[in-house]
C-alpha positions in Angstrom: 136.7 82.2 149.4 140.3 81.1 148.9 143.0 83.7 148.8 144.1 84.8 145.4 147.1 86.7 144.2 145.1 89.7 143.0 141.8 89.5 144.9 142.9 92.3 147.2 142.8 94.7 144.3 139.0 94.3 143.9 137.2 96.7 146.3 133.5 96.2 146.8 133.0 97.1 150.5 133.2 100.9 149.6 129.5 101.0 149.0 128.0 103.4 151.5 124.3 103.8 152.1 122.0 106.6 153.3 124.1 109.7 152.8 121.2 112.1 153.4 121.7 114.7 150.7 122.2 112.2 147.8 119.7 110.1 145.9 120.2 106.3 146.5 123.6 104.9 147.4 127.0 106.4 147.1 130.3 104.6 146.3 133.1 106.0 148.4 136.8 105.2 148.7 138.1 108.1 150.8 140.1 106.4 153.6 143.0 104.8 151.8 141.0 101.8 150.6 142.4 102.1 147.0 145.9 101.8 148.4 147.1 104.4 145.9 147.3 108.2 145.9 143.7 108.6 144.7 140.3 108.6 146.3 136.8 108.7 144.7 133.2 109.4 145.5 130.3 108.6 143.2 127.0 110.2 144.0 123.6 110.6 142.4 122.0 114.0 142.6 118.2 113.9 142.5 117.3 117.3 143.9 118.5 120.9 144.0 121.3 121.1 146.6 124.6 122.8 147.2 128.0 122.5 148.8 128.4 126.0 150.2 131.8 126.0 152.0 134.6 127.6 150.0 137.8 125.6 150.6 141.1 124.5 149.1 143.4 121.6 149.7 146.9 120.4 148.8 145.9 117.9 146.2 144.4 118.0 142.7 140.8 117.0 142.3 138.5 116.4 139.3 134.8 117.1 139.7 132.7 115.3 137.1 129.2 116.2 136.3 127.5 113.5 134.2 124.0 112.9 132.9 122.3 110.1 134.8 120.6 108.6 131.7 123.2 106.0 130.5 122.0 106.4 126.9 122.6 110.2 127.1 125.4 110.9 129.6 126.4 114.2 127.8 122.9 115.6 128.5 123.3 116.7 132.1 119.6 116.9 132.9 120.0 120.1 134.8 122.3 123.0 135.7 125.2 123.4 138.1 127.0 126.6 139.1 130.5 126.3 140.4 132.6 129.1 141.9 136.4 129.0 141.4 139.4 131.1 142.6 139.9 133.9 145.0 138.1 136.1 142.5 135.0 133.9 143.0 134.6 133.4 139.3 131.2 131.7 138.6 130.7 129.1 135.9 127.4 127.5 134.8 127.5 123.9 133.6 124.6 122.6 131.5 126.2 119.6 129.7 128.5 116.8 131.0 131.8 118.4 132.2 134.9 117.7 134.2 136.3 120.5 136.3 139.9 120.2 137.2 140.8 121.7 140.6 144.6 122.2 140.9 146.1 122.0 144.4 145.5 125.2 146.4 142.7 126.5 144.2 139.8 127.9 146.2 136.5 126.3 145.0 132.9 126.2 146.0 130.1 126.8 146.4 128.8 124.2 144.0 125.1 124.7 143.5 122.9 122.2 141.6 120.5 124.9 140.6 118.2 122.8 138.4 117.8 119.0 138.5 115.3 117.8 135.8 116.4 114.2 136.3 119.1 112.5 138.3 122.6 113.3 137.4 126.0 111.8 138.5 128.5 113.7 140.6 131.9 112.0 140.6 134.8 113.4 142.6 138.3 112.0 141.9 140.9 113.3 144.3 144.6 112.7 143.9 145.2 111.8 147.6 145.2 108.6 149.5 143.1 110.0 152.4 140.5 112.5 151.5 139.9 115.2 154.1 137.8 118.3 153.9 139.9 121.2 152.7 140.9 124.3 154.6 137.7 126.3 155.2 138.1 129.8 153.8 136.5 133.1 154.8 134.7 135.1 152.1 137.1 136.4 149.5 138.3 140.0 149.7 136.4 141.8 146.9 139.0 144.7 147.0 141.8 142.7 145.4 
């Protein structure tokens, strides 16, 4: 294919296959492929699963929970529990939602407690290179 002025802006090789805990394929751009201060991960959740490791990082992140039926994206098709902050505040999500994670906010576990049909989990991180956050010990309940 001949070189074009803007062809480098179209990224298609980010498609990753066989990430064991997801249903089908995931689209990832975590390693600077977007050439901007943003990285993304698009995954399909087909079974009950969880991300158990509480952590935080030095960039903002948006975690999107979207119904997998394109005609009914607001109908999540299941239930997700997310834990936020040092207080380990739990929230239950039953409809499409976007959770904003400011820099340095402790978050997780994220538990997909009920999956009636596939749903989309989209993570948008405001960092060029996505790295797992600092792993944290259990919160001190005496605070």
